[in-house]
Structures are given as structure tokens and as C-alpha cells.
N, C-alpha and C positions, 0 to 999 in steps of 0.2 A: 167197618167193612173194608177199609183200605188195606188192612193186613191180610185179607182173604184172597190173595193172588190178583190184586187189582192195582194198577197204576192210575192215579186220579189227577184231575186238573179242575180248576174252578173257572167258571165263565158265566156269561149272561146270555139269555135266550133272545135272539134277534127276530126269529120268525118260527112258525111251526105249522105242521099239518096234522093229520090224524095220528100217525105213529112216529113221526120224525120231528126233531127240533134242530135248528141251526144255532149253534152256540158260538159267541165271540169269546175267544180266549187268547192267551199270550203264548207265542211260540217259545219252546224251551229246547235245550240240548237233546232231550229224549225224542224229539220229533223225528230226527233223521232215521232212527231205528224202529219207529212205531209201525205196527201192522196196519193201523187204521189211517195212515197218512193219505191214502187215496180218498178218504172222506173229508179231508181238510183242504182249505183254500186260503191263500194269503190275502189279507185285506189291505189294499193300498200300498203294497210292497214293503211294509214294515214288519214289526214283530207280532202284530195282531193276526189271528187266524180265525177262520170260520170253520167250525167242525160240524159235520152232519152226524147226529147221534140218534139212536133209538130212544124214544121218549117214554121210558118205563115209569117214570115218576109223575107224568101228567103235567109237566112244567108249562107255564104260560109265558107269553112275550114279556120281557122285562125281568123275569125271575133270575136270581143268582142261583146257579146250580153247581153240583159236583158231577163231572162225567168220569166214567171209569173205563179202563181198557184191561182186558184179561192178560196177565203176564205170560201165561202158558202159550197163548196165541202169539204174543210178541216174540217169544223164543223160537217158535216154529217158523215164523216168517223171517226172522233174522237168519236162521240157518239156511232157509231157502234162498234168501237174497244174497248172502255173503259167502257161505261155505260151498254150496252146490256148484257155482261157476268155477271156483278154485279147484274143486275136485274134478270137474269136467276138463279143465285145462291140463292138470297134472296127469289124470288118467289117459287123456287123449295123447299127450306127449309120450307117455310110457308105451302105449299101444303102438304109436307110430314108430318109435325106436325099435320095437321088436318086430313089427310086421314089415317095415320098410325094406330091409335087406332081402326078405323072402320074396318080395315082388320086384326086386331089382332097383330100389330107390336108395339114395343116400340116407343113412339112418337119422342124421341131424335134420335134413330137410323134411323127411317124412314125419319126424317127431314134431317139428314146428307146425307143419300144415295140419296134422292130425290134432295137435293140442288146440290150435285156434278153431278148428272145425268143431271140436267137442265143447269148447268155451261158447261158441256161437249157439250151438244146440242147447246148451244149458241155459243161456239167456232166453232163448225162445220158450223153453219149458217153464222157466221162472215167470215169464210174462203171462203165459197161458194159465198156469196154476194160480198166480197172484190174482188174476181177474176173477177166477172162480171162487177163490177164498174170500175176496172182497164182498161177494154176494151173501156170504154166510154171516148170520148174526153174531157168532162167537168172535168174529174178527172185526166187528164194528163197535165203536164207542157207544156207551149207554148213559143216559141221564139216570143217576142212581139216587140223587137226593136234591131236594129244593132247600136252599138256605133261607133263613129268616131275612125278611127285608130290613134294611137299615132304617132306623128312625131318623126323620129329617128335622 
């Protein structure tokens, strides 16, 4: 299942409710680009993370599980987070450079002001859109498999 457009991580269920499980896992380099990072919280300031995941597999407290994140959603969120603000900055700067002289402003000053204004607006859009996307199940991690318990 990991090859079907999913990024996976292993962890242990700390607590659960009806549809959600909180999983302890280890922070990796992929965390900074993850669409679901709003569902994660650092434990004790170290590399351990607590991930809120949809409990599709019916995992119980203490179960070792595999959680999955859809890679398509990861790409969409990465575009939204990284590319859109840059496009806003560049587009705003170009617009300011063209419109500035027509309204009697220095082209460089108008370009800078307009570029930063569009950058700010892009960040506001990303924040609003990100909050809405975080509520959708396709952007949240899911418990996809319960691993066998280790024999003691």
C-alpha cells in the first residue's frame, strides 16, 4: 500500500477516541514539507512527535501502527505553501513596475511596495486555505495498518 501514492511512518498509539488516534512517531526530514503537519505536535522538544490520525484500522492504545499521508495532497500543499507566495511577490513587483509610472510613482518604489503587498496577500490566502484544507480528510494522516505485537 505504501507504493499507492502514500508516504508512511511507523508509530505507537498513545490514546484514541471514536475516529481518531494520537500516534507517537519520530520526526523526520519530510516533516517540514508535510501537508498534515498541523496534526502533529512535538513531544518534550525532541524528535518525538504526536500525530493526530484518522483511525481507519481500529487501532488500540499501545498498538504499533503504520500511518499514511497521501502524496498528491503533499504536493498540492507544498505548492500552496512555497510557490504561491513567490508568485505573489514577483507578480506584484511586475505589476507595480508597470502601474507605478502611470499613477506618478517611482517604478522601483511602486514595484517594491506592490511586491510586498502581494506577498502579504498570498500569505493571508495560504493561511486561510491551509486552515480549510486541514479539515479535509484527504489532507490528514490515516492509520492504515496495525503491526503485529513484538513477542516479549
